[in-house]
N, CA, C and O atoms as CSV, one atom per row, in Angstrom:
chain,resi,resn,atom,element,x,y,z
A,1,MET,N,N,96.538,-212.049,-12.853
A,1,MET,CA,C,97.208,-212.764,-13.023
A,1,MET,C,C,98.296,-213.110,-11.964
A,1,MET,O,O,99.273,-212.377,-11.810
A,2,SER,N,N,98.059,-214.512,-11.069
A,2,SER,CA,C,99.236,-214.960,-9.748
A,2,SER,C,C,100.561,-214.241,-10.061
A,2,SER,O,O,101.013,-213.654,-11.043
A,3,ASN,N,N,101.003,-214.535,-8.802
A,3,ASN,CA,C,102.359,-214.843,-8.641
A,3,ASN,C,C,103.027,-215.912,-9.766
A,3,ASN,O,O,102.354,-216.644,-10.492
A,4,ILE,N,N,104.353,-215.844,-9.750
A,4,ILE,CA,C,104.925,-216.427,-10.589
A,4,ILE,C,C,106.036,-217.010,-9.229
A,4,ILE,O,O,106.289,-216.258,-8.289
A,5,VAL,N,N,106.514,-218.184,-9.299
A,5,VAL,CA,C,107.659,-219.010,-9.106
A,5,VAL,C,C,108.574,-218.711,-9.694
A,5,VAL,O,O,108.162,-218.648,-10.852
A,6,PRO,N,N,109.806,-218.419,-9.688
A,6,PRO,CA,C,111.314,-218.319,-10.164
A,6,PRO,C,C,111.065,-220.243,-10.784
A,6,PRO,O,O,110.348,-220.996,-10.125
A,7,LEU,N,N,111.405,-220.473,-11.396
A,7,LEU,CA,C,111.272,-221.096,-12.337
A,7,LEU,C,C,112.942,-221.914,-12.624
A,7,LEU,O,O,113.281,-223.088,-12.479
A,8,ILE,N,N,113.757,-220.629,-13.104
A,8,ILE,CA,C,115.262,-220.707,-13.140
A,8,ILE,C,C,115.929,-221.189,-12.509
A,8,ILE,O,O,116.411,-220.429,-11.670
A,9,SER,N,N,116.430,-222.706,-12.436
A,9,SER,CA,C,117.529,-223.434,-11.500
A,9,SER,C,C,118.087,-222.882,-10.992
A,9,SER,O,O,117.901,-221.700,-11.280
A,10,SER,N,N,119.336,-223.137,-9.726
A,10,SER,CA,C,120.294,-221.945,-9.495
A,10,SER,C,C,121.858,-223.346,-10.034
A,10,SER,O,O,122.962,-223.669,-9.594
A,11,GLY,N,N,121.087,-223.669,-11.017
A,11,GLY,CA,C,122.728,-224.696,-11.089
A,11,GLY,C,C,122.651,-223.898,-13.018
A,11,GLY,O,O,123.794,-223.822,-13.469
A,12,THR,N,N,121.816,-223.502,-13.789
A,12,THR,CA,C,122.234,-221.949,-15.140
A,12,THR,C,C,122.689,-221.239,-14.615
A,12,THR,O,O,122.642,-220.981,-13.412
A,13,LYS,N,N,123.366,-220.660,-15.652
A,13,LYS,CA,C,124.292,-219.948,-15.789
A,13,LYS,C,C,124.258,-219.331,-17.038
A,13,LYS,O,O,124.155,-220.154,-17.948
A,14,GLY,N,N,124.313,-218.085,-17.424
A,14,GLY,CA,C,124.100,-217.488,-18.224
A,14,GLY,C,C,125.736,-217.399,-19.527
A,14,GLY,O,O,126.373,-218.446,-19.407
A,15,PRO,N,N,126.116,-216.835,-20.146
A,15,PRO,CA,C,127.105,-216.617,-21.361
A,15,PRO,C,C,128.323,-216.184,-20.598
A,15,PRO,O,O,129.469,-216.485,-20.934
A,16,LEU,N,N,127.874,-215.156,-19.109
A,16,LEU,CA,C,129.260,-214.931,-18.471
A,16,LEU,C,C,130.156,-216.707,-18.106
A,16,LEU,O,O,131.311,-217.072,-18.324
A,17,GLY,N,N,128.686,-217.593,-17.343
A,17,GLY,CA,C,128.931,-219.034,-16.913
A,17,GLY,C,C,129.791,-218.598,-15.099
A,17,GLY,O,O,130.836,-218.845,-14.496
A,18,VAL,N,N,128.542,-217.858,-14.905
A,18,VAL,CA,C,127.853,-217.726,-13.390
A,18,VAL,C,C,126.666,-218.168,-12.512
A,18,VAL,O,O,125.624,-217.641,-12.125
A,19,LEU,N,N,127.299,-219.421,-12.356
A,19,LEU,CA,C,125.680,-220.042,-12.294
A,19,LEU,C,C,125.233,-219.538,-10.673
A,19,LEU,O,O,125.922,-219.321,-9.676
A,20,HIS,N,N,123.793,-219.466,-10.914
A,20,HIS,CA,C,122.573,-218.722,-10.249
A,20,HIS,C,C,122.675,-217.025,-10.701
A,20,HIS,O,O,122.441,-216.261,-9.764
A,21,LEU,N,N,122.896,-216.577,-11.618
A,21,LEU,CA,C,123.219,-215.478,-12.272
A,21,LEU,C,C,121.185,-214.937,-12.137
A,21,LEU,O,O,120.355,-214.325,-11.464
A,22,PRO,N,N,121.535,-216.232,-14.059
A,22,PRO,CA,C,120.069,-216.283,-14.581
A,22,PRO,C,C,118.690,-216.281,-12.739
A,22,PRO,O,O,118.269,-215.185,-12.369
A,23,ARG,N,N,118.358,-217.299,-12.116
A,23,ARG,CA,C,117.895,-217.044,-11.637
A,23,ARG,C,C,117.406,-215.662,-10.773
A,23,ARG,O,O,116.365,-215.008,-10.827
A,24,LEU,N,N,118.595,-215.527,-9.983
A,24,LEU,CA,C,118.837,-214.111,-9.636
A,24,LEU,C,C,118.018,-212.750,-10.255
A,24,LEU,O,O,117.302,-212.048,-9.542
A,25,TRP,N,N,118.224,-212.527,-11.546
A,25,TRP,CA,C,117.299,-211.662,-12.568
A,25,TRP,C,C,115.912,-211.682,-11.871
A,25,TRP,O,O,115.154,-210.963,-11.221
A,26,GLN,N,N,116.088,-213.584,-12.659
A,26,GLN,CA,C,114.128,-213.533,-12.901
A,26,GLN,C,C,113.897,-212.859,-11.243
A,26,GLN,O,O,113.074,-211.973,-11.013
A,27,LYS,N,N,114.857,-213.521,-10.116
A,27,LYS,CA,C,113.660,-212.576,-8.948
A,27,LYS,C,C,113.414,-211.804,-8.832
A,27,LYS,O,O,112.259,-211.385,-8.760
A,28,VAL,N,N,114.571,-211.136,-8.742
A,28,VAL,CA,C,114.514,-209.293,-9.099
A,28,VAL,C,C,113.371,-208.828,-9.945
A,28,VAL,O,O,112.263,-208.595,-9.462
A,29,SER,N,N,113.630,-208.708,-11.104
A,29,SER,CA,C,112.375,-208.487,-12.506
A,29,SER,C,C,111.417,-209.169,-11.341
A,29,SER,O,O,111.368,-208.446,-10.346
A,30,LEU,N,N,111.007,-209.815,-11.280
A,30,LEU,CA,C,109.682,-210.654,-11.193
A,30,LEU,C,C,109.429,-209.595,-9.135
A,30,LEU,O,O,108.392,-209.152,-8.641
A,31,GLU,N,N,110.285,-209.594,-8.795
A,31,GLU,CA,C,110.063,-208.748,-7.543
A,31,GLU,C,C,109.384,-207.465,-8.048
A,31,GLU,O,O,108.237,-207.206,-7.685
A,32,ALA,N,N,110.238,-206.448,-9.091
A,32,ALA,CA,C,110.243,-205.183,-8.896
A,32,ALA,C,C,108.763,-205.203,-9.655
A,32,ALA,O,O,107.974,-204.263,-9.568
A,33,ALA,N,N,108.532,-206.288,-10.334
A,33,ALA,CA,C,106.709,-206.366,-11.534
A,33,ALA,C,C,105.948,-206.643,-10.511
A,33,ALA,O,O,104.875,-207.153,-10.832
A,34,GLY,N,N,106.194,-206.422,-8.912
A,34,GLY,CA,C,105.144,-207.181,-8.051
A,34,GLY,C,C,104.229,-208.597,-8.337
A,34,GLY,O,O,103.107,-208.862,-7.905
A,35,LYS,N,N,105.179,-209.469,-9.286
A,35,LYS,CA,C,104.685,-210.834,-9.035
A,35,LYS,C,C,105.629,-212.350,-8.884
A,35,LYS,O,O,105.644,-213.449,-9.438
A,36,ILE,N,N,106.417,-211.609,-7.719
A,36,ILE,CA,C,106.686,-212.843,-7.070
A,36,ILE,C,C,106.173,-213.063,-6.600
A,36,ILE,O,O,105.456,-212.297,-5.955
A,37,ALA,N,N,106.122,-215.081,-6.532
A,37,ALA,CA,C,104.822,-215.699,-5.535
A,37,ALA,C,C,105.808,-215.279,-4.081
A,37,ALA,O,O,107.004,-215.006,-3.977
A,38,ASP,N,N,104.727,-215.372,-3.089
A,38,ASP,CA,C,105.265,-215.220,-1.832
A,38,ASP,C,C,106.290,-215.968,-1.097
A,38,ASP,O,O,106.950,-216.513,-1.981
A,39,GLY,N,N,106.732,-216.257,-0.067
A,39,GLY,CA,C,108.468,-216.715,0.083
A,39,GLY,C,C,109.473,-216.175,-0.923
A,39,GLY,O,O,110.641,-216.447,-0.646
A,40,TYR,N,N,109.296,-215.549,-1.903
A,40,TYR,CA,C,110.509,-215.836,-2.702
A,40,TYR,C,C,110.970,-214.471,-1.982
A,40,TYR,O,O,110.129,-213.731,-1.471
A,41,PRO,N,N,112.304,-214.180,-1.965
A,41,PRO,CA,C,112.939,-212.575,-1.708
A,41,PRO,C,C,113.687,-212.427,-3.176
A,41,PRO,O,O,114.396,-213.204,-3.817
A,42,GLY,N,N,113.239,-211.155,-3.409
A,42,GLY,CA,C,113.996,-210.328,-4.796
A,42,GLY,C,C,115.483,-210.673,-4.451
A,42,GLY,O,O,115.948,-211.209,-5.457
A,43,ILE,N,N,116.527,-210.594,-3.369
A,43,ILE,CA,C,117.404,-211.371,-2.942
A,43,ILE,C,C,117.503,-211.594,-2.002
A,43,ILE,O,O,117.173,-210.797,-1.124
A,44,GLY,N,N,118.220,-213.296,-1.635
A,44,GLY,CA,C,118.047,-213.450,-0.832
A,44,GLY,C,C,118.769,-213.886,0.201
A,44,GLY,O,O,119.413,-213.886,-0.848
A,45,ALA,N,N,119.319,-214.240,1.101
A,45,ALA,CA,C,120.468,-214.049,2.344
A,45,ALA,C,C,121.713,-214.834,1.702
A,45,ALA,O,O,122.895,-214.505,1.804
A,46,GLY,N,N,120.890,-216.580,0.624
A,46,GLY,CA,C,121.274,-217.777,0.761
A,46,GLY,C,C,122.530,-216.698,-0.806
A,46,GLY,O,O,123.177,-215.654,-0.896
A,47,TYR,N,N,122.050,-218.284,-1.931
A,47,TYR,CA,C,122.645,-218.049,-3.288
A,47,TYR,C,C,122.902,-216.547,-3.717
A,47,TYR,O,O,123.869,-216.053,-4.298
A,48,ASP,N,N,121.696,-215.961,-3.233
A,48,ASP,CA,C,121.744,-214.475,-3.933
A,48,ASP,C,C,122.900,-213.769,-3.610
A,48,ASP,O,O,123.839,-213.394,-4.312
A,49,SER,N,N,122.602,-213.627,-2.117
A,49,SER,CA,C,123.717,-212.695,-1.326
A,49,SER,C,C,125.242,-213.430,-1.980
A,49,SER,O,O,126.158,-212.676,-2.309
A,50,MET,N,N,125.375,-214.837,-2.109
A,50,MET,CA,C,126.979,-214.926,-2.571
A,50,MET,C,C,127.464,-215.023,-3.389
A,50,MET,O,O,128.609,-215.446,-3.547
A,51,VAL,N,N,126.380,-214.485,-4.498
A,51,VAL,CA,C,126.651,-214.239,-6.242
A,51,VAL,C,C,126.983,-212.770,-6.385
A,51,VAL,O,O,127.895,-212.379,-7.114
A,52,ILE,N,N,126.216,-211.971,-5.667
A,52,ILE,CA,C,126.744,-210.668,-5.772
A,52,ILE,C,C,127.367,-210.475,-4.881
A,52,ILE,O,O,127.068,-209.418,-4.326
A,53,ASP,N,N,128.410,-211.195,-4.282
A,53,ASP,CA,C,129.502,-210.559,-3.059
A,53,ASP,C,C,130.440,-211.523,-4.063
A,53,ASP,O,O,131.663,-211.569,-4.191
A,54,GLY,N,N,130.071,-211.780,-4.289
A,54,GLY,CA,C,131.333,-213.383,-4.961
A,54,GLY,C,C,132.140,-212.078,-6.315
A,54,GLY,O,O,133.297,-211.826,-6.650
A,55,LEU,N,N,130.780,-211.560,-6.727
A,55,LEU,CA,C,131.015,-210.345,-8.059
A,55,LEU,C,C,131.766,-209.187,-7.593
A,55,LEU,O,O,132.549,-208.535,-8.284
A,56,GLY,N,N,131.514,-209.008,-6.546
A,56,GLY,CA,C,132.518,-207.585,-6.010
A,56,GLY,C,C,130.738,-206.813,-6.350
A,56,GLY,O,O,130.877,-205.681,-6.812
A,57,LEU,N,N,129.769,-207.078,-6.254
A,57,LEU,CA,C,129.063,-206.473,-6.201
A,57,LEU,C,C,128.183,-205.603,-5.240
A,57,LEU,O,O,128.183,-206.101,-4.114
A,58,ASP,N,N,127.288,-204.238,-5.342
A,58,ASP,CA,C,126.251,-203.921,-4.090
A,58,ASP,C,C,124.427,-204.124,-3.924
A,58,ASP,O,O,123.467,-203.366,-4.057
A,59,LYS,N,N,124.568,-205.255,-3.644
A,59,LYS,CA,C,123.385,-205.154,-3.196
A,59,LYS,C,C,122.425,-204.383,-3.766
A,59,LYS,O,O,122.262,-204.530,-4.977
A,60,GLU,N,N,121.640,-203.467,-3.094
A,60,GLU,CA,C,121.075,-202.391,-3.518
A,60,GLU,C,C,121.571,-202.075,-4.728
A,60,GLU,O,O,120.761,-202.448,-5.577
A,61,ALA,N,N,122.914,-201.349,-5.423
A,61,ALA,CA,C,122.600,-201.449,-6.738
A,61,ALA,C,C,121.950,-202.472,-7.746
A,61,ALA,O,O,121.134,-202.135,-8.604
A,62,VAL,N,N,122.481,-203.991,-7.513
A,62,VAL,CA,C,121.667,-204.430,-8.310
A,62,VAL,C,C,120.126,-204.524,-8.468
A,62,VAL,O,O,119.303,-204.595,-9.381
A,63,LYS,N,N,120.162,-204.480,-6.832
A,63,LYS,CA,C,117.956,-204.801,-6.860
A,63,LYS,C,C,117.205,-203.201,-7.600
A,63,LYS,O,O,116.115,-203.027,-8.144
A,64,SER,N,N,118.354,-202.230,-7.311
A,64,SER,CA,C,118.756,-200.478,-8.367
A,64,SER,C,C,118.332,-201.218,-9.736
A,64,SER,O,O,117.236,-201.591,-10.156
A,65,TYR,N,N,119.527,-201.277,-10.217
A,65,TYR,CA,C,119.445,-201.196,-11.618
A,65,TYR,C,C,118.353,-202.200,-12.618
A,65,TYR,O,O,117.954,-201.904,-13.744
A,66,ILE,N,N,117.917,-203.851,-11.581
A,66,ILE,CA,C,117.109,-204.087,-12.129
A,66,ILE,C,C,115.706,-204.174,-12.242
A,66,ILE,O,O,114.940,-204.963,-12.795
A,67,THR,N,N,115.545,-202.885,-11.394
A,67,THR,CA,C,113.749,-202.168,-11.061
A,67,THR,C,C,114.043,-201.297,-11.507
A,67,THR,O,O,113.024,-200.793,-11.978
A,68,ASN,N,N,114.929,-200.655,-11.716
A,68,ASN,CA,C,114.463,-199.131,-12.624
A,68,ASN,C,C,114.761,-199.414,-14.564
A,68,ASN,O,O,113.965,-199.163,-15.469
A,69,GLU,N,N,115.955,-199.909,-14.658
A,69,GLU,CA,C,116.023,-200.350,-15.988
A,69,GLU,C,C,115.783,-202.012,-17.041
A,69,GLU,O,O,116.242,-202.626,-18.003
A,70,LYS,N,N,114.675,-202.065,-15.927
A,70,LYS,CA,C,114.382,-203.262,-16.455
A,70,LYS,C,C,114.937,-204.164,-17.913
A,70,LYS,O,O,114.354,-204.460,-18.956
A,71,PRO,N,N,116.280,-204.411,-17.432
A,71,PRO,CA,C,116.664,-204.793,-18.368
A,71,PRO,C,C,116.717,-206.614,-18.748
A,71,PRO,O,O,116.409,-207.463,-17.911
A,72,THR,N,N,117.113,-206.897,-19.986
A,72,THR,CA,C,116.858,-208.391,-20.436
A,72,THR,C,C,118.360,-208.879,-20.090
A,72,THR,O,O,119.500,-208.416,-20.108
A,73,TYR,N,N,117.659,-210.152,-19.747
A,73,TYR,CA,C,118.203,-210.816,-18.736
A,73,TYR,C,C,120.388,-210.563,-19.480
A,73,TYR,O,O,121.367,-210.123,-18.877
A,74,THR,N,N,120.277,-210.994,-20.637
A,74,THR,CA,C,122.267,-210.184,-21.341
A,74,THR,C,C,122.048,-208.938,-20.898
A,74,THR,O,O,122.807,-208.612,-19.985
A,75,GLN,N,N,121.165,-208.022,-21.279
A,75,GLN,CA,C,121.529,-206.832,-21.166
A,75,GLN,C,C,122.414,-206.634,-19.382
A,75,GLN,O,O,123.279,-205.833,-19.027
A,76,PHE,N,N,121.820,-207.573,-18.735
A,76,PHE,CA,C,121.826,-207.459,-17.632
A,76,PHE,C,C,123.724,-207.814,-17.199
A,76,PHE,O,O,124.537,-207.014,-16.735
A,77,GLU,N,N,123.866,-208.803,-17.450
A,77,GLU,CA,C,125.118,-209.507,-17.433
A,77,GLU,C,C,126.070,-208.140,-18.739
A,77,GLU,O,O,127.086,-207.750,-18.163
A,78,ALA,N,N,125.991,-207.747,-19.564
A,78,ALA,CA,C,127.070,-206.997,-19.932
A,78,ALA,C,C,127.867,-206.064,-19.232
A,78,ALA,O,O,128.807,-205.507,-19.799
């Protein structure tokens, strides 16, 4: 199977109303599965980092949680 380009828009928000969070979750999930397309970081320096920082989260903790626990998106938001 080929790698996947993240198709969730940065303008998408989940139940918490945080823009870009669904895309961030998808990118890290794809990276953890070894399925993200070339050129797409799991957590990039742009919107990904701004959202994580804005929520007061730690980048490595976010990456570790998604990689190890493999939550659904709604579990990730909880």
